[in-house]
ZAMARGU-4260 file (C-alpha; in steps of 0.2 Angstrom, whole numbers, plus 5000, padded with zeros to 4 digits):
<rodrens>
0) 5000/5000/5000 | 5008/5017/4995 | 5012/5030/5008 | 4998/5043/5010 | 5003/5061/5007
5) 5003/5074/5020 | 4988/5082/5012 | 4978/5066/5013 | 4984/5063/5031 | 4978/5080/5036
10) 4961/5078/5026 | 4965/5093/5015 | 4963/5085/4997 | 4945/5091/4995 | 4949/5108/5002
15) 4964/5110/4990 | 4953/5105/4975 | 4939/5116/4980 | 4951/5131/4982 | 4959/5128/4966
20) 4943/5125/4956 | 4930/5135/4964 | 4940/5150/4971 | 4953/5150/4957 | 4967/5151/4969
25) 4985/5148/4964 | 4995/5134/4971 | 5006/5145/4982 | 4991/5155/4988 | 4983/5138/4993
30) 4999/5133/5003 | 4999/5150/5011 | 4981/5149/5017 | 4983/5132/5024 | 4999/5136/5033
35) 4990/5151/5040 | 4977/5139/5046 | 4990/5129/5055 | 4993/5115/5043 | 5010/5110/5037
40) 5008/5111/5018 | 5020/5117/5005 | 5017/5123/4987 | 5025/5107/4981 | 5013/5097/4992
45) 4998/5106/4984 | 5005/5104/4967 | 5007/5085/4970 | 4990/5084/4977 | 4982/5092/4962
50) 4993/5082/4950 | 4988/5065/4958 | 4970/5071/4957 | 4971/5077/4939 | 4958/5065/4932
55) 4946/5070/4946 | 4949/5088/4942 | 4946/5086/4924 | 4930/5078/4927 | 4925/5092/4939
60) 4930/5105/4926 | 4920/5096/4912 | 4905/5095/4923 | 4906/5113/4928 | 4908/5117/4909
65) 4893/5106/4905 | 4882/5115/4919 | 4888/5132/4913 | 4883/5128/4895 | 4866/5121/4901
70) 4863/5137/4911 | 4867/5148/4897 | 4857/5138/4884 | 4841/5138/4895 | 4844/5155/4904
75) 4830/5164/4895 | 4820/5150/4888 | 4803/5144/4895 | 4795/5127/4895 | 4804/5112/4891
80) 4818/5120/4882 | 4829/5115/4896 | 4826/5096/4892 | 4829/5100/4874 | 4846/5109/4878
85) 4851/5094/4890 | 4847/5082/4876 | 4857/5092/4864 | 4872/5093/4876 | 4871/5074/4879
90) 4871/5071/4860 | 4886/5082/4858 | 4895/5072/4872 | 4891/5056/4863 | 4897/5063/4846
95) 4913/5069/4855 | 4915/5051/4862 | 4913/5044/4844 | 4925/5057/4837 | 4938/5053/4850
100) 4936/5035/4848 | 4945/5024/4835 | 4930/5020/4825 | 4939/5004/4820 | 4941/4999/4838
105) 4924/5006/4844 | 4914/4992/4836 | 4898/4993/4826 | 4888/4987/4841 | 4894/5001/4852
110) 4892/5014/4839 | 4874/5008/4836 | 4870/5008/4854 | 4877/5026/4856 | 4866/5032/4841
115) 4851/5023/4847 | 4852/5032/4864 | 4853/5049/4856 | 4838/5044/4844 | 4828/5037/4859
120) 4831/5052/4869 | 4826/5064/4855 | 4810/5054/4853 | 4806/5055/4871 | 4809/5074/4872
125) 4798/5077/4857 | 4784/5067/4865 | 4786/5076/4882 | 4786/5093/4872 | 4770/5088/4863
130) 4761/5083/4878 | 4766/5099/4887 | 4760/5110/4873 | 4743/5100/4873 | 4741/5103/4891
135) 4746/5121/4890 | 4733/5124/4876 | 4720/5115/4886 | 4724/5126/4901 | 4721/5141/4891
140) 4705/5135/4884 | 4699/5130/4902 | 4704/5147/4909 | 4695/5156/4895 | 4679/5145/4898
145) 4679/5149/4917 | 4682/5168/4913 | 4667/5168/4902 | 4656/5159/4915 | 4661/5171/4928
150) 4658/5186/4917 | 4640/5180/4914 | 4637/5176/4932 | 4644/5193/4937 | 4636/5203/4923
155) 4652/5209/4916 | 4651/5218/4899 | 4659/5211/4883 | 4670/5226/4882 | 4676/5224/4900
160) 4679/5206/4897 | 4689/5210/4881 | 4701/5221/4892 | 4702/5207/4905 | 4706/5194/4892
165) 4719/5205/4885 | 4727/5207/4902 | 4726/5189/4908 | 4731/5181/4891 | 4743/5195/4886
170) 4734/5199/4871 | 4734/5217/4863 | 4717/5224/4860
</rodrens>
């Protein structure tokens, strides 16, 4: 069993990774901060910790990039655009995996599986969007019907109802 590093023994690996990724601290700054907190850590120890956890760091950065891309893609879009954007990003990840792979070594079965996953996800997303639109339209129709019923019960004029409809449904009169 290999000897554990000082940073592992002191339980600092997660803290070092967090400061490096989330706070964008330099290795020397991380060492200085931890030393000020009473730990015995050098810049070299921080560097070795980051190097030994490079794969984990890359995965975390990729996930941060993916999350940022998803947030930007759906920031100002309503409804199920977030599902569509997630699907597109997932499809791009699969395409990237295919591009990076040696197609001679990937195997036809694996390639078909990846493409099938993308196609299935696209079909499911389209179905969810369709059902959402149907429900939304039915909701508008139900709201319109209830407004008309209440207008009759309360004796509200057609002119006043037109103004109310315009306000409720965002229509211009």
